[in-house]
N, C-alpha and C positions, 0 to 999 in steps of 0.2 A: 674581237673576239677570238678569245686564243684557241689552238687545235682541239685540245680536250674538251672545251666547251663546245665547240662546233659539232665534234663528233657525238657528244652525249644529245646534243640538241636532235641531231639528225637523226640518230638512234630512237629517240620520243617520237619523232614524227613519222618514222616507219612502222613502228608499233602501232601508233593510233590510227597509220591510215589502213594497217593490215586489218584492224578491229572492225572498223567502218566499212571496209571492203566486203569483209566476212558476211556482213548483214545482208549483200546482195545475193549471198547464195540461198537464203531462207525464202520461203513463199513469200511473195509480193502481191497480196490482196488488191491493189490498184494497178491498172495497166496503164501502158504508156499513152494511149490515147486519150484517157481521162485526166492526167496528170499534164499533159501538152495542150489539153483543151481548156483546162483551168488556168495555165498560165496565157494563154492566147486570148481568153476572155479577161483576164485580168489587165493584160496590156491595153486592149481594145479599150477597158473602163477607164485605166488611167489617163490615157490620152483626153479623155473627155475634162478630167481633172486638170490637165497640163493646159489646154485651153483657156479655162478659167483664171488660172493662176498667175497673178502679176509677175514679171520678171523679177522682182527684188522681194517676193515675199515667199513664205512657206505655208503649206497647207496644214491646218490643224483639224479641222471638222467641217461638218455641215448640219447645221440644225435650224429648223424653223423655215426651212427653204432659203437659206443662205450659206453662202461659204464663210469659214472664217479662216484667216490668215494670220500669221506672226511674221516679225523680224527675225533675224539669224540667231539673236540671243536666247528665243525661247527654246526649251530643252528638248523639244522634238523637232528642231529645224533639220536634223540630218536624215529622218526617217523618210521623207517625200524623195530626194534624190538615189538613198540607198535602196528604196523598193523600185526606183526607175533601173538603177542598174542589175539590181536581181533579175529583173524581167527582162532588160537586154541579154542576160545571159542565158536564161530560159527559154527565151523565144529566137536569140539571134537578132533582133529588131536594133538596128543602128541608129533609127531614131531615137529611141529611148536612150541608148548610150548617149546622144548628142545633147539630148534635154537635160540629163543630168550633169554633165560635163559643164554646161552654159549655167546651171542653177549652182554648182560648186562655187564659182566666181563670187557669189555673194554670200559665201558662208566662210570661206577661207579665214575672215579676220576674227574668227571665234578660236583661233589656235591661241591666241593671246588672252584668252578671257578667264581670268584667275578667280571669277566669282562665282562658279558652278562646278558641281561635281559631275555632272551630265556630259563632258566632253566625250565619254566614249559614244554615247547616243549620238551626239552631233556631228564628230568627228571620224570615229571609227566606221560607223553604220555607211557613211558616204565615203570620206576620201579612202577609207581601209577597203572599201569594195572596189573604189575607182584603181587603187594601186593593183589590186589584185587582177583585176580584169584588163586595165592597159598596159602593166609593167612600167610605167612612166614614174621611176624611183626619183627622178630628178625632179619633178614637179610636185608629187604628192610625199615623197619621204620626209624632207623637211617640215611640212606642214603637220604631219601627225608626229615627230620628235619634238617640235616646239608645244604642241596640243598637251602632250604627255608630261612634258615639265610644268605647263600650267596646272595640270590636273594635280601633280603632285605636292605643287605647293600648298594645297589643303591639306597635307597629311601631317598629323600630330604625334611624335614620337611618345608625348604623355599619355593620350588616349590609345593609341596604338591603331588608329583608323583614320580614314579620310573624311573631312568635315563635309555635309551634305549641303544644308543651307544657312544663308546668312541674315534670315528674316525671322521675323516671330519672336518668340518667347524664351527660345531655345537657347542653351550656353552651347554646348557642342553636339548637334544633330545629326544621328547616322541613320540613314533609312535603308530598308534591305534591298530597295532599288539599286543601291550603291554596288553591290556585287556585279552588276551587269557591266560597269564600266571597267572593271578588272580586264577584261578581255584584251581592251586597249591598250592596258599598261602591258600586258604579258606579252602580247604581239610586237609593242614599240621595243620591249627589252631584247626580244630576238632580232629586231630589225637593225638596231642601234649596237648592240653588245652591251648596254648599259643596265647592268643586274640590279641597281636600285629600283627600277620600275617594276620587276618581278618580285623583289623582296618586299616591297609596300604592299603589293598586292596581295601575297601570303599572308603577310602580317595583318592586313585587313581582312580578309576570309577568316582567319585563326579568331581574331577578335569577335567576328560576327556569330561565328559557332559558339563562342563562349557565352554571348550575352544575349543574340536575339531571338533563340529559340526556346519553346517552352518544353516541358515534358512529354508532351504528345506529338513534339515534332513540328508543330506549325509555328508560324514566325510572327514575332511582334513587327509593327510596321515602322517605329521610331524608338531608338534608344537614345538619351539625352546624357552626355558624358559631363563630369567637371572636368575642365579644359585645363585645370591646374594640378589634379591628383589622378585623372584618368578613371575614376571611379565612375559607376553608373548612378544617374540622378532620378531617371525615370523611364519606364516602359510604356510608351504611347501609341495612338494611332492619328493619322492625319486624314485618310480616306476611307478608313474602314468603318464598320458599324461601331465599335466599341474598342477601348485600350485591350480588351482581353479576346476579341473575335479576331478571326482568322481571314483577313482580307485576301479575297481571291488571287489579284494581280499579285501581291506580296509574294504569295506563296508560290507564284510562276515566277516570280524575277529570283528567287532563292533557288529554286528548281534548276533553273537554265545556267545561274550563276556557279552554283557549285558542280553541276555537270561539266560547264566549261573548264573550271578550274582542275579538274581532275586530268582533262583532256591536257592542259596545258603542263602539269606538272606530275602526273602519275602519283600523287599523294592520295593513299587509300582513305585517309579520313575526309577528303572531298567526296570521294565517290560513296563513302556510307553515308554523310550528311545527304546527299542527293537521293540514295537510295530510301533515307527515312522520309525524307520530304514527299518523294513519290507515294509512298505505301498510305501517307497522310490522305493526299488529295484524292488518290483514287479508290481509297477505302472508306471514305468521309460518307455517313449516312446522308448526306446533303448533296451529293454529287448527283445531278441529273443522268437519266438513262443514256441521253444523247452525248452526254460526258463534256459538254459546254458549260462552265460552272458558273453560278449565281455568282454575284459581285463579291458577297461577302458567304463564307461557308457558314457563319451563324446567324443568316437571315433570318432563320425562324425564330430568334431570339427578340427580335426588333419588336416592342410592346406596342400595343393598339394606338395609344394617345402620341407614339412618335410622328413627326413631319413625313418621315420617309416611308410610313407604314404602307400606304399604298402601291410603292414601289419596290417594296423590300425583295421582291423574288425575280426582279430584273437579271439578265443573263450578264455577263462580261465577256465578248466574243476576243476581247483583247488578250484575256487571260488564256482562252481556250487556245488560240494561234500559238502563243508561249508555250503551251503545255505540249503543244503537239510537235514543235521543233527540239523542245527538250527531251522528251519523252524517246523520240526517234534517234536522239544521239545516246541517251543513256543506254539504250538498249544495247549498243554496240560495244557497251563497257561490261556487260553482263552476261549472265550464261543462262541457258536452259529454259525453265519455263519463265523464269524472272524475266529473262530478255525477252522471249516472246510476249509475253503478257504487256510488257512496256510498250513495243513496236506495233502490236494489234491495237492498243490503246490509241496510240498515235494516229494510226490509219483510221479508225473510227472517227475520232475526232477530226481529222482533215476531210475525210468523206461528209460528215456533216457540215463542218464548215462551207463546203462548197455545195449545199444545198441551196434550195430557192429560201430556206428560212433564215439565213445568214448571209448568203450571196447575193448581191445587188444587181438586177438587171441592167444591162447595157443604157447609159444616159440616165440612170435615176441616181440616187444617194449623193449627188454632185459629184460623181466621177470617183468617190471612194469606193473601194472593193467590197469589204466586209459592213454589214450593218449590225446594229444591239451591240455596243459597248457602252461601258459607264465610265467615266473618268474619276468623279469623286461625288458619290452620291449624298454624302451628308453636308458636304460645302454646294448642294445644288449647281454642279459645274459637269457639263458635257454628260448629260444622263440619255441613255437610251440613243446612243448617235455613232456614225462611224468616227473612228480615231486614227490617225496616220500610221500609229506604232501597230494598230491590229493588222493592218495591210501589209506592213513590212515583215512581220513574223509568220504571217500565212504564207506570203510568196516564198520567203527562207525556207518553211517547210516543205512546199510545192518543189522548190529547186533542190533541196536536198535528198528528197524522193526521187526526182529525175535522176540524180547522179547514181542513186542505188539500181533504178531501172537500165541505167548503162554500163553497171559494172564500175562503177568510179568510186573513188571515197567519197564519204558522205560529206567530211569537212574539207574544204580547200583554201590553201594560205597562198 
């Protein structure tokens, strides 16, 4: 990295840090005892899950009274060690740190996995947090750098996007979830000085703005591209109610992704996109009063003869946790009433997620922290169950809030 690039990156970081630290000067409705209490309760709960988790497996969910685990190749494998790391940060519990580091040994081989776009989830939520908390660049930096190279192997100059899946009927599918993996590339770009990773991230984000969003600023789930021409073949869903519906977690991936991309680039186009998405989700007529969304914003359009009709109004806590964390950050990049609205909504979400309605009692829920998420209702998969990524983003939101209470930057690298 040359001197000019280093100085520019340092300036961006200072501006970002100053912005998020400014949030700490605002009135914080949740006090230290509440946040620390939720982190302590979450740490106690995840130890129940840790005791039930096989050494070389990763928790996915708990349904019908039984744990469901995966191997390291599953897209969610990084969330469990990532949650352990965040909880170790939030509580100072070294046992959780050691549990996470031991689990990473079974995950590191995924740095060579070129068959998935989810390496951000798998490697950055885990090894990225491990690097940040331990400072062990000798051990963790090469894994992250190799993983970034594996992820960018899925980029196509024709489509100007990173391919999501290799399965199914798709030609070159790109899902909105993929916005989340760009943080991995942006961070590794800074870490290594390799501008390629940042350039691919920005190009993918720009392509997604162009093709994924409807006029009302809701997002499609899947855009299928022609790999030869780069043109759009179809705009579909895979986990939402219908191709034209607004799948809640998809909107959450989008909000979080563009908020993050603004942080990393200071490109106002990304900030404006995040604000548009926030307006859509917060003002939608089907957003519940407690601000924990139903799994699809268009659930009220599900016909009575549909196989999912009886479950159409299930909440998706994973989307709520993502919203809370993303809105907290978005509030730091906006001003006045708009900023206050985002932050207060995030506080409400965080408080409600911490209630008995969604927060599991110790020893219950298989050791998962939150209840009532939905993986893919139309696919009859992971319905009204805990999900490992819901826990991750809930704990991330708690840790971010804890930093504000301490007068620290909301985002730490």
